[in-house]
N, C-alpha and C positions, 0 to 999 in steps of 0.2 A: 567331778572337777569342772567339766565344761558347763554344767548347770550353774555352779557357783560363780564362775567367771561371767556367764551371761546375766545372771541376777545382779551382780555388782555393776556391770556395764549399764543395764537398764536403770538401776537405781541412780547411778551417776548422771546419766543423760536426763532423767526426769528431774533431778536436783538442779542441774545446770539450767534446764529450760524453764524451771519455775522462777528463776531470778531474772530472766530476760523480760524485756518490755514487749507487750503485745499490742496490737492495733487498738484494742478497746481501752488501753491505758492512756492514750492521747486524748486531750480535751477536744471538744467540738470547736468549730471555728467561732471566734468571738464576733458577736453581732455588732460591736463597736470597735472595728479593727484599729490597730495602732498605725500611725502614719507619721511622716516627717516632711517639713517644709524648710527650705533654706534659701539664702541669698548669697551669691548668685545661685539660681536654681539649675544651672547646667551641670549635669553629673560629671562632665569632664573638667570642670573648674574646681580644683581642690582648695583654693585660697578663699574660704568662706568668711563672710562677715558674721552671719547668724544662722542658727538652726533651731527649729522647734520640733520636739517629739510629743505627740498627743494622740488621743484616741478619738474616733469619729462617730458619735452617736447620730441617730436618725430621728427625724420628727415622727414618722409613721402616724400621721393624723393628730398628733399632740401639738399643743401650743408651745412656743418658745418660753413663755412665762412659766409654764409647768416644769420644763426641763432645766431652765436657767432662771430661777426666781429673782424678781426685781429686788434690789436693795439688799441682797445677801451674797456673801462670798461664794463664787462658783469655781469649780476645778478647771474650767476652760476646756471642756471636752467630756470624755467619759473615763471611767475606771480611775487609773492613777492621775494625779494632777499633771498638767502639761509641764514639760521642762524646756527651758530656752537656754541655749548656749551662745555666748558672744565670744568670738575668737580674737577680738581685740577690744580695747576700751571704746565705748560708744556713747553717743547721746541718744537715749531711748526716750521718745517723746521730747520732753524738755529737760531731762535729768541725766547727769553723768553716771555711767555704770561701768565698773571695771570688768575686764574680760573674765569669763567664768560661766558656770552653770547655775541657773536659778530655777525655782518653781514659779510658774506663772498662774496667777489667779485673776479673775475679773469680778467686778460687781456690776451687773446689768442694772440699768435704770431707764426711766422714760426719756431722759436726755442722753448726754454722752455717758459712756461707761468708764469706770475706773479700772485701770490695768495695774496689777500689783506684781512686783518681782520680790520673791522671798528667798531667804537663805535656808528655809526648812525644806529639805529634800526627801525624796522617796516617800511621798505621802499618797495614800489612797483617798481619792475624793478631796473634799475640803473639810472633812470632819475634824481634822487635827490642826487646821489652820490656826496660827498664832500671830497676831498683829505685831508683837514685839520682834518677830523675825523678818519684817518687811525691810527691803533694801530701798525701794522707791515705789511711789504711787504716781501714775501719770494718767492723763485724760486720753481716752480713746474716742475719737470723733465718730459719731454715728451717722450713717447715711442709709437710705432705703434702696433695695434692689427691686426692680419690677418683676424679675424672675425669681421664683422660689428656690432657695438652696435647701434641699431635702436633708443632706448629710453635712454636719458641721465640718467646715474646712478652713484651713489657714494657707494663705499664699503670700508671696512677696512680689512686689513690683519695684522698679527702679533700676539704676545702673551704678556700677562701681561701688563706692562706699556710701551711697545715698539710696536707702531703700524705704519702702513702706510695707508694714505688715498689715494684712487684711484678714480679719476673722469674719467668716460669713456663715449665717444660719438663718433659716426662714427667709424673711425679707430684710434682715438687718445685716449691715456691713459695718464693722468697727475697724478704724484705721489708726495706726501709731507709726510715727517715723522712727527710723533707725539710721544713725549716721556714724560712720567710722572716722 
């Protein structure tokens, strides 16, 4: 009887442990980690105007043109397309945009870039981008940075309800105003 109980206990324990998650079941760290930028960027300020969630690819010796090809819709980061949330109605660039969450794409070019807000959400890359889902297209003004930005980054500058979103990668800085 003791052997039967011991056998049942061992079987039950092995069955339970086989459904548990083990360390090897967790994925490796993503080489293009997800990040977020917001305005105001102070974590103590809960009354935000805008927040962008995006992934941060790195140049690693490659050219910006290879990673964000000119004149093609780009996901604005890595992995999933970037998502931007406005917590109130805003003027994005020179266009009115209602409060809500949108997917943000860009079209790099030799001059200023096109920044697109789309209603098509939860998209991997830009493979499934559909122009008919565009909410607005605005011009992102390009300037050059003397210092190389190795990892794609988004930051906000400004005060109150007047901000500027900066996208920086390689020696390129793209800026778009956001006003509440």
